[in-house]
C-alpha positions in Angstrom: -35.3 3.4 -27.8 -31.8 4.5 -26.7 -31.6 8.1 -25.6 -28.8 10.5 -26.4 -27.7 10.4 -22.7 -27.5 6.6 -22.8 -25.4 6.7 -26.0 -23.0 9.3 -24.5 -22.6 7.3 -21.3 -21.9 4.1 -23.3 -19.3 5.9 -25.4 -17.7 7.2 -22.3 -17.6 3.8 -20.7 -16.1 2.3 -23.9 -13.5 5.0 -23.9 -12.5 4.4 -20.3 -12.3 0.6 -20.9 -10.1 1.2 -23.9 -7.8 3.5 -21.9 -7.6 0.9 -19.2 -6.7 -1.8 -21.7 -3.9 0.4 -23.2 -2.6 1.0 -19.7 -2.6 -2.7 -18.8 -0.8 -3.5 -22.1 1.8 -0.8 -21.4 2.5 -2.2 -18.0 2.8 -5.8 -19.3 5.2 -4.6 -22.1 7.3 -2.6 -19.6 7.5 -5.6 -17.3 8.5 -7.8 -20.2 11.2 -5.3 -21.3 12.4 -5.0 -17.7 12.8 -8.7 -17.4 14.6 -8.9 -20.8 17.1 -6.3 -19.7 17.7 -8.2 -16.4 18.1 -11.5 -18.3 20.6 -9.9 -20.7 22.7 -8.6 -17.8 22.4 -11.8 -15.8 23.4 -13.9 -18.8 26.4 -11.9 -19.9 29.7 -13.0 -18.2 31.7 -10.0 -17.0 34.4 -11.5 -14.7 36.4 -8.2 -14.7 33.4 -6.3 -13.3 32.1 -8.9 -10.9 34.5 -8.3 -8.1 34.5 -4.5 -7.9 30.7 -4.4 -8.3 30.3 -6.9 -5.6 32.4 -4.8 -3.3 30.6 -1.7 -4.2 27.2 -3.3 -3.6 28.3 -4.6 -0.2 29.8 -1.2 0.7 26.5 0.5 0.1 24.5 -2.0 2.2 23.1 -0.3 5.3 24.4 2.9 3.7 28.0 2.2 5.0 29.5 3.9 2.0 27.5 7.1 2.4 28.1 7.2 6.1 31.8 7.0 5.5 31.6 9.8 2.9 29.6 11.9 5.4 32.3 11.3 8.0 35.0 12.5 5.6 33.0 15.5 4.7 32.5 16.4 8.3 36.2 16.0 9.1 37.7 17.8 6.0 34.9 20.0 4.9 34.9 22.6 7.6 31.8 24.1 9.1 29.8 23.8 5.9 31.0 20.2 5.5 29.8 19.3 8.9 26.4 20.8 8.3 26.1 19.1 5.0 27.2 15.8 6.5 24.4 16.0 9.1 21.8 16.8 6.5 23.1 14.0 4.3 22.7 11.5 7.2 19.3 12.8 8.0 18.2 12.4 4.4 19.6 8.9 4.4 17.5 8.0 7.4 14.4 9.5 6.0 14.9 7.8 2.6 15.5 4.4 4.2 12.4 4.7 6.2 10.3 5.8 3.2 11.7 3.1 0.9 11.6 0.2 3.4 8.6 0.9 5.5 6.3 2.6 3.0 7.2 2.1 -0.6 8.0 -1.5 -0.5 4.7 -2.3 1.3 2.7 -0.2 -1.2 4.3 -1.8 -4.3 5.0 -5.4 -3.4 7.1 -7.2 -6.1 8.8 -10.5 -6.2 12.6 -10.6 -6.3 14.3 -11.9 -9.5 14.9 -15.6 -10.0 18.7 -16.0 -9.8 18.6 -19.6 -10.9 20.3 -18.9 -14.2 22.8 -16.4 -13.0 26.5 -16.1 -13.7 29.0 -17.6 -11.2 31.0 -15.0 -9.3 28.2 -12.7 -8.5 27.5 -13.4 -4.9 25.0 -11.2 -3.0 22.5 -12.1 -0.3 19.0 -12.1 -1.7 16.9 -9.8 0.5 13.4 -11.0 1.6 11.8 -7.6 1.2 9.9 -6.4 -1.9 12.0 -5.8 -4.9 10.5 -2.4 -5.7 11.9 0.1 -5.1 15.7 -0.4 -4.7 16.6 0.9 -1.2 20.3 1.0 -2.3 19.5 3.3 -5.2 17.1 5.4 -3.2 19.8 6.1 -0.5 22.5 6.6 -3.1 20.7 9.3 -5.0 19.2 10.9 -1.9 22.7 11.4 -0.4 24.2 12.5 -3.8 21.5 15.1 -4.3 21.7 16.5 -0.7 25.5 16.9 -0.7 25.6 18.2 -4.3 23.3 21.1 -3.3 26.0 22.4 -1.0 29.1 21.1 -2.9 28.4 21.2 -6.6 32.0 20.2 -7.4 31.1 16.8 -5.9 28.0 16.3 -8.0 29.6 14.3 -10.9 31.5 11.8 -8.7 28.6 11.4 -6.3 26.0 10.8 -9.0 28.4 8.5 -10.9 28.9 6.4 -7.7 25.1 6.4 -7.1 24.5 5.2 -10.6 27.1 2.5 -10.2 25.6 1.3 -6.9 22.2 1.1 -8.6 23.5 -0.9 -11.5 25.4 -3.2 -9.1 22.1 -4.3 -7.6 20.9 -5.5 -11.0 24.3 -6.9 -11.8 24.3 -9.0 -8.6 20.8 -10.3 -9.5 18.8 -8.9 -6.6 16.8 -6.2 -8.5 15.2 -5.6 -11.8 16.2 -2.4 -13.7 12.8 -0.7 -13.0 13.4 -1.3 -9.2 16.6 0.8 -9.5 14.9 3.5 -11.5 12.1 3.7 -9.0 14.6 3.9 -6.1 16.6 6.6 -7.9 13.5 8.7 -8.5 12.5 8.4 -4.9 16.0 9.4 -3.7 16.2 12.3 -6.1 12.8 13.6 -4.8 13.7 13.3 -1.2 17.2 14.7 -1.7 15.8 17.7 -3.6 13.2 18.3 -0.9 16.0 18.4 1.7 18.0 20.7 -0.5 15.1 23.1 -1.0 14.4 23.2 2.7 18.0 24.0 3.6 18.1 26.7 0.9 15.1 28.4 2.4 16.7 28.2 5.8 19.9 29.7 4.5 18.0 32.6 2.8 16.1 33.3 6.0 19.3 33.3 8.0 20.9 35.7 5.5 18.0 38.1 5.7 18.1 38.1 9.5 21.8 38.9 9.5 21.5 41.6 6.9 22.2 45.1 8.3 19.1 47.2 8.7 19.0 50.6 7.1 
């Protein structure tokens, strides 16, 4: 005879199994949708966009684009610009290490098959895990860090970061979800850097405030 405890345990196990099945189906469907979006981009000829996106993708490799922007900020942005440039570079370094040495090993994913790509989209296929996109992570980390000190730069920086992320899908080296994952990672690290700097500025202001 089955006890009430046994029935309860069986119902709980069935509920967990059902939840697990739903989660697996969602993952499979998301992966299918991800591949479909990638295939749609890869199979759509866009000769006008190919060259500028190739150059943008290459410029962002090894964070050269963001290092150049940090240099300009340090030269023309005064004291605050130099401080922000240093923070931006530090955030870039932390993001690259997190994405390349940690996240890519925790979430191994095969790169897209570029066999049916569009001619004119030339980019070296990296050998590292496809998830997350290091380009997107660095782009959004730098944009978030700099925008915290220079809100006027937020729109152009985030627009450029989004374009860099899309360029990696356009060039056939990442799936869309890889870019989304990289962007979330970059936003998180950039926001953490911004909060830390904000707390430091508030502490400095309090120390400098005249005492009654």
